[in-house]
Structures are given as C-alpha cells and as structure tokens.
N, C-alpha and C positions, 0 to 999 in steps of 0.2 A: 772650108767649103760650106759647112752648114750655115755659116753666118750670111752667105749670099741669099739663101732662101729666107732667112730671118729678116734680112734687110728689105726684101720685097714684101714680106708680111707687114713690116713696119710701114712701108710705103702705102699699102692698101689701107691700113688702120689710119694713117694720116689723112688719106683721101676721105674716109668715112667721117673722121673728126672734123675736117674742113667743111664737109657738107652739113653736118649737124650744127656747127657754129654759125654757118651762113644762114641756115633756116632760123635758128634762134635769134640771130642779130636782126634779121628782117622782121620776123614776127614780133620781137620785143620792141623794135623801133616803131612799128605801127600801133601796137597795143598801148604803148606809152602815150600816144596822142589822144586817146580817149579822154574826154573831159573828166577830171577827177571830182569835180563838184558840179552837180546839175541842179537846176531850179526851174520853176514855172514862170510864165508871164506875169509880171507885176510883183513878183516876190523879191524882197530885198535880202541879199545874202552877203555875208562877210567872207572876203577872199583874202588869203595870205598871199601877197604879191612880192616876188623877188625879181627886180629888173633883170638880173642875170639869166633868169629862166625864160624871159620874153613871153609872158603868158598871152594866151589868145582866148577870145570868146567865140563859142560855137553855137550854132542853131540847128535844131532837128525838127523838120516839119514835112508833112506829105504834100503840102501845097505852098506856093510862094506867099510870103507874108512881108508886110512892111513893119519894120521893127525900129525901136529907139532904145538906146541904152545910156545910162548915166553912171558915173563912178565918182565917189567922194571919200573923204577920210584919209587915213594914212598919214605919213609924215611929210607929205608934199602934194602938190596939185597934179594928180594923175590925169592922163588924157586917153581917150579911145580913138584909134585911127582905123579907118576902113582898110581892108586888105584888097590888093589888086587881083582881079580875075576871080574865078570860082575855084576854090580849093576844098575838096571833100575827102573824108576818110570814113570807111565803114568798119565799125567795130561791134562784134556780137550782133550783127544784123541791123544795127542802128546807123543811119547815114547822118554824119555830122558835117556841116558846112562851116568853115572858118569864116567869120564875118568881120571880126575886129581884132586888133592887137592892143594890149594894154601898155601904154608908155608911162611908167611910174618913175618918179625921180629917186625914190628911196624904197627900201624894203619896209613892209608894214602891212597892216590889215586895212583893207578898203571895202567900202560898201558898194555893191554893184546891183543895179536894177535894170532889167530889160523888159519891155512890153511890146505888144503888137496890137494893131487895130482889129484884125480879123479874129473870128471866134474859132479858128483852127486849133488843133492839138499841136502845141509848140513846146519844145523843151529847149532850154538854154544851158550852156555848160562852159566851164573854164578849164583849160588844159594847156598843154604845150603847143607851140605853133607847128605846122606841118613841116617846116624846114628843119626841126629838131630830129626828125626821123632819119635824116641823112647820115647822122653819126652811126646809128645802128646798121644801116644798109652798107655804108662804106666799110665799117668794121667786119661785117659779114662777108663782103666781097674780098677783103684782104685775107681773112681766114680761109676762104674758099680757094684762093690762089696760093698763098704763102705756105700753109701747112702741108697740103699735098705736094707742092713743088719741092719743099725741103725733104719730104719723105722719098720722093722719086729721085732727087739728086743724091741722097744718101745711098739708095739702092744701086744707082748707076755707078757711083764711085766704088762701092763694095764689089760689084761685078767686074769692073775694070781691074781693080787690084788683084782679084782672084785670077782673072785671065792672064795678067802679066806675070804673076808668080808661077802659074802652071806652065806658061811658055818658057820662062827662065829655067824651071826645073827640068823640062823636057830637053832643053838645049844642053844642060849640064849632064843629064843622063846620056844623051847622044854623044857628047864629047868624051865621056868617061868610058863608053862601051866600045 
C-alpha cells in the first residue's frame, strides 16, 4: 500500500523533471543560436566551417543597413546564400538577424568579410542557423510529455494493482467468514 503513495510521488517528480528538461531544451536551443564568432564591419575573420553544421551569418544593428559579405579560402569554393524572410533571435539583449547561410563544399577554415555602407554601429557574427534550434525545442517537448506521462502511467498502474488486490482480499475474507 505504501508503494501507491510512492508511485504518485514518483509521478510528481517525473512531472517536475519533464518541466526542467523542457525549459533547458528550449533555452539551450535558443542560446546555441547566438553567434559564436562576432566581428565588425570590414574586419576579415577566419571561420572554421563544417558543412554539417550549416553555419549562418548574422547581423546586429539598430538601424537598417545595406551589407555585402564575401567568403574565400577553405578546401573548396564556398558560397553565401541569402535567407528567405526575416529570422531573428535575441540572446542576452542583442537582436541578431540571420542574413546569410554558408554553403561550403568541405570542412575547413574560410575567410569571411562583411561590410556596410552606413556608418551605423553594426556587428556581424557566425553561428548556427535558426532551424537548428528545432532539435532542442522538440527534445524539450518530448521530455515534457514523455517523462511525466510515464510517471503518471506508473502511478495509475500501481493504484489499479492495489485496488484489485484489496478487492480480492475482501472477497476472500467475506467467503471465509
């Protein structure tokens, strides 16, 4: 009988664990998007590119700017492609807009330069594309549903087993008495 109460305590703990993993999955997925390498307009930076990571170029500015970026080096001819629509992410109070994706044929170090015509304060950065956050969010949602669901299922099964056993014991006592 004590294990029914324990099963429900486990269910509550599974619920808390599911919520914690959901929050960490979503927060981690978004914070991983922040550009890992930032640079100023006109600065030439070396970026380690792995095509499997599908790197993206981001821009942060308080005003709209016209920019141009070039990429060279590496073990093949990399290209920069514009992203469709406006995709932004805010990390630590900085709003980053994904402007380009890097299409590199092979892993390697590439030289990237971005510049703008305006004299506005602009930062550029290279990081993961916004679509990569989906994994963290999906994982968090699965944790939010699966872990508490398993805990509740366990508690329900334990409760049913105890109720069936009690009922059987009462019937045996009534038949014996």
